[in-house]
Structure formats: structure tokens, C-alpha cells
N, C-alpha and C positions, 0 to 999 in steps of 0.2 A: 172683183175680178179684172172687170173687162176694162175699167178706170187704169190700175195699176201699169194694165199690157202697155194700154196705149199712151201713157207718157213718153213725151219725147226723149228723154235721157236714156230710156230702156231698149237695149241691144239682146235679143230671144234668139233662143238656137233653141227648137223644136225635133227631139229626138222621138222617134214613135214609128211603129211598125208599117208594113207600106203592103199587106197581105188580102185574104178572100173577108177577112172579119170587118162584119160592118162598121164596129165604131173603128177603125182605122180614121176615118176623117175629122169624127166629131169634135174632136179637141183643135185639127188645123184651120175647122170651117170656124171654130168660135174665135179662137185667135186673129185669125185674118181678119174677121169680121172689127174690131178693133182699130184696123188700119194703123198697127203698131210696128215698130221695124222687127223683121224677124226673118230668118233661114231656117231653112228646114236640111236634117238628117233622117230620110225615110228607111229604115230596113225590111232586105225582103228576105224573110227567112226561106233558103231553099234548103229542102227536104226530097228526097229518093220518089219518082214517079206521082207526081202529084194529080189527082182529077182535071179533065180540061173544065170541069165547072168552076173550078177552085184559081186555076190558073184565070179563066174571063173575070170572073170575080174580082181577081185580084190586080188586074189591068185596070176595071173599070175604077177602081180606089186608088191606083195612083193615078191619074189621068186627074181626080178631085185634087187630089194634092199636090199636084204639079200647079191647076190653074189656085189654089188655093194661097200657097207660095211659092211665089216665082221664082223663089234667089234659093234652092235647094239641091241637095247632091240624093241622088239612091243608092242605095248599094247593097247589094246582095252577101247575105252573111251564110257561109255552106253550116249548117247543124253537123253535121255527121261529115268525117273524114275517108279518105280512102280507104281504111281501115274497117269503117265502122265505130270510131271513136267518136263523142262526143266532143265537138270543138268548137259549139255555135257559141259559147262563152268568151270564150280566147277570144276569135274573132269579132263578135263584137266589139270587144272592151279595146280591141288594134284600131277597129274604126274610129272609135272614139275620141282615141290617143292621140290622130293625128290631123282634128282638129285644132284650128287656131282659135283662143281665148281672150287672145288679146287685149279686146275690146268687148266681149260680151258681158255683161250686168248681170243675167239671167239663163239658165238651162231647166228649160221642161222636159223633164222623160213624161211620154205618155205609154202607159201599160197596157194601155187596153189592147190591142192587138200584138204583141210581145208575148214570146213564151217563159214562164218564170226561168228556163236554162237561163234567156237572154239581158230579158230585162235584169235579172240578179246581179249579175257581173259587172254591168251597164253604172246600175248605181250606186254602186258597191266604189269602183272605180272613180267617178265623180267625188262622191262622199271623202274618199282618202284626199282627194285630188285639192277639194276645201278645206280640210284640217291643215295638209303643207302649207297651205298659202290662203289662209285665210281673207274671207270677204273676196275674193277674187272672182266669185259670184255667187248668184243667190239657186239653190237648187230646187225646183218646184216636180211634184208628181201629181199624175193626172190618170185617172180612172175612169171609166163611163160607166157607170153601171147597169147592169141590164141582166140578172140571175138566171130569168127565161133563156137570155141569148147562150151564157154559159155554158147552161144543159144542155141546149141544143146542138153544141157541136161536140164531136166524138170524136175524140184521140185516140188514135189508134198503137200504143205502146211500144217503145224498144226492148229487146228479152233483157237489159245490163244496167242495172240498177247503179248510180255514184251519186258524189257529194256535186250540187252545185258550183260552177268554178266561181272561188272566191268566198265557198262557204263549204267547209271545210269542220273550220273551231276547232274544239278539241278532240276532235272522235279520233285521229291517228296519231295522238301523242301519247307515248310513252307512259305518263303521269296519268292519263283518261282510262289506263288500259282498265282496272280494278273498278271506275266508274258505276252506278248504278244509272242507267241508263234509262230513261225515260220518252217514251215517241209517241209526238202530237201529232199524226194526220189529220189534214181537212179532209173530210169523207164529200165525193161526189158521186152521184150518180152512174151507173153504168163500168164504175173504176175497180170492180172488188179485184178482181185480177192481177193488174198494175199497182192497188195498193198490196195484196198479198207478198207479191216480188220486194215489195221495198218493206216491207215485215219480214221477211226473209234476210234480207239484207243488212237491217237496221240491227235485227237480234234482239231486241227491247227486253229490259226486266219489265217493263208495265208499259203500257198504255192506253192513252187517253184519247181519246177522238174526238174533231171539234165539228158541232157540231152548229148549225143557223138558226138562231133562236136569239132576239124576234126575227121574225124573214117576213116579206111578199107573201111569199104562200104560207103563212100559218103552220099549215103541216108538212113545212120542207123537209124539219129535223126527224119527227115523227116518221116519214116516208120510209129516208134513209137508215134511220136504225133499224128499222122492218128488212129493209134490203141488206142489212150488211147485220144481221143475228145471227146466223150460221159463224161469222166471224169473230163477235161479240163471244158467242157462247164457247167455242172451240178454239178454232186458231187463235184470236189473240188473249181468250180469256178475260176478258174486260167488265170489270166490276159499274152499273151501272153509277154509280157513285161517281166512279171515276170522268164521265162523259162531261165534255166541255162545251158550254154554249155560249156564242158569239154573237152580236149583233152583226148580222147579213151585211147592214147597209153601213157598219161603222168601223173604219179599220184602227182605230184607236181600243174598241172595246177588247180585241183579238192580243192588241200590245201589249195592253197593261195588264191582259188577264195572264199570256205566256210570263209577263217579269215577276209576275206577284207568283205565280208556281216558281220559277226557281229561286226566288225571294225563301220560299216556303220550305224548297227541297236541300240549299245549300247547307245549312247549318244541323240538319237532321242526319246527311251523307258524311257531312269534315270527318269526321274519324272514321269511316269503313272506306275509303275511295273517292270520295266526292260524288258529287251529280251531275247527271249532263244530258241537257234538252234537247231532242234532235227532232228538228220540222220536218214536213211534209207537204205544202199547199197544194192543193189540187181543187182545180173547179173555181170557184167564186174569186176573181181577181180582186175585187175591194177585202177579203178577208186575206190572200197571200198578201198583200199591201200591208197586214196589217202583224203578218209573223217576219214580212223582209224588215220591217222595223226593230222588229225582239230583236233579231238575227242580228241585222249592222251593231245593234246595244249591247246586246251579251254575247259578240262573237260565237253564236249557235251554228251548227252545222245545220244544214238542208238536203237532205235525202229526196233524191226527184229522179223521176224514170223519164227522159224527154221521149216525146210524140217520133213515129216515124211517116205519119202522115194523118188527115184528119180527113173528117165528112162532115158534108152539112148541106142543112136545104133550105136552111130560113129566110128570114128579108134578106133584101137588097141593100136598105140602109138603114140606120139606127134613127128610132123615132125622135125628132128635136126636141121632147118634152123630159128625153133619158136624162138619169140623175148623172152630173158631173162636180168628179171631189178631186178636191185638193189638197193635198200634203203641202206646207210650205217647209223640207228638210233641212238645208242650210242654207245660214247668208244671214243679213244685216238686223233683222227682229230677231236676233240672239245673244247673248254676251260673249265677248268676244277674249281671251281666246274660248275656244270648243274645248274639252279633255279629246286624246287622240282617241279612237275607235282601235280594237284590237285589226290586223289586218294581216292579209298572205301575201301584201305587196304585189300588187293588181299592176305590174308594172305594161303599158300598154309595147 
């Protein structure tokens, strides 16, 4: 990675979060060490009434980002509108759309410190832009893998589930009204209430919860299954044979699993209204990345409950040895032209 981004012909735009999350600075510092030609767009997600502790952490991380990438723009993204509606994804796409890509060879999106509601629409917009103008730039996704940190960040969820901007899929089309809906929620500790509201919103015919295995903590999946036992047995009526296991450290594992499920269900339900998979990525950012890739490829809806705030008392910085995962999503390494993805027209 370092050698590639250090090449003199590379002109890199780094898009990332500038918030309280200790992972905000990891990718920026790594890229800055290559001494390549980099400019940054750092998004500050604005939510109602953040605590002073989180504000202080975000300020410190912002200072580190400014020092690492001198050519940068700090931009605020309001996650909620004045009426309480979730508008973060639309606002973020607008900011990305105003960037000048004329001489950019590579766009790097670091989702480590961005919420799903912000990161997913940004990436979809960039994918669709790449499809409209093949090889305009290479698109790279990065995430700093730290399951313990994911678990230490507690989100305070809003009361209104919705589909992520650009990821409604076929969920609202008349042709999908009779489809057999399979909900694939990524389980996360402490999120039972949020997932309960999402279940009511999706109203699926079947549920296949996603548990991490293998995982850094070998008992992580068992602990989550125990925590959600009530939902499994009564609220969601989950057959234990329908639990999905995905490698906690490999987004491609979940990506392939979701595609395999989609392939298996399509012929089974073809004559009775079709099949519709609905994703809800919570918890691990790495597994969320796998869900994102599947949603992009198959135009799957992503049901999500945006956070109105966070609580976090963890470390101020990420360990230098933390795993950094890199996905080269679009660009010169792939045959051209690429087949167009389904889209909802995410114009900036």
C-alpha cells in the first residue's frame, strides 16, 4: 500500500471522519507517512447536544488530521434536519459532489470514524460516478479493525428507523410488495432495543442474524447469541440453523455469504413474488463493509437506525499495530467497462 500511494503520479483525495473516534487519524497518518500528494476532506458529523468530552476528543483528532494532511477541508455534516429527519447521507453526498476530481487519480474513503448513514451514501455516489466515467479515479475503502473499540462505543439511537440514503433497493417498489423478505441484522452488544425497532420497521418473513465467527474473542458470537436469546426465541422466531456466521476480520466473507443467500433464494421464491434481502449493519465496521459491498452489487436495501448521540470512555488513540483493511473497490485493476450498478440517482 505505502509504495503505491507514494508514487509521484498519484493524486489522492482522502475522505474520512473528524470525530471523537480514536480511529479518525489512523489512515491519515499512515498515508501522510508515504509523503505522497494528498489532500483531505474531513467530515465532522454534527448531532444534537454532544458531551464536552466527545467535543474535546474530536478537537484533538481534528488537530492531528490538520497536521498530517496540510491540504485539507474540514466540513460539518448535519445528521438531522430541523424537523428531526435524517439528512446526513444526503448532506455528505452534496459535499463530495462539489469536490474537483479533475486531476485526482485515487479517492480513499476511510469509514473507520464515519457512521453507516454517512459512509454508505458517499461510497455509492463515488461508485456511480466511476461507472459513469470509467477509470476517472481509483476508489479505495479503508477501515481500521478494532472490535473492542466498536464494542466500547455506545450509541443512543433515534426512534425513527429508515433506509439509508441511496439504499432503498427494491423495498418500496410495487413489484416487490409480495416478495419474501429476509432480514439480515448484524448483531451488536447493547443494541437489542434498536434492532427491535428495526425488526418492526422491516417486518420480515424470516430473520437470519449475523454473528462474528471466527473472531478475536472466540466467545463473541456465543455472548451475542445469549444476549439476544429472547429475540431469537420469541420476537424474531429464529431457527438456530438460520444464524449466519461471518469472519469478523474479513469483509469479503460476509459479502460472499450474502450473495450466496441471494442466489439460493431467487429461484425458490421466483414464482411466489420473489425474494428480498434487507440488511442492517450495526457494530463492527469491517462486517459493515462486507454488507455495503453486497448491497452495492445486488441493489439491496439497508435499514438503519441513526444515532442521535454517542457515549465513549475508551482510549484517546488507536494502537499503531491495529489492523488496517484495504478494499480496492473500483478502478484500473478491473476490466473495463464495468457493468453498471443499480442506483437511485445520487446526484450531488
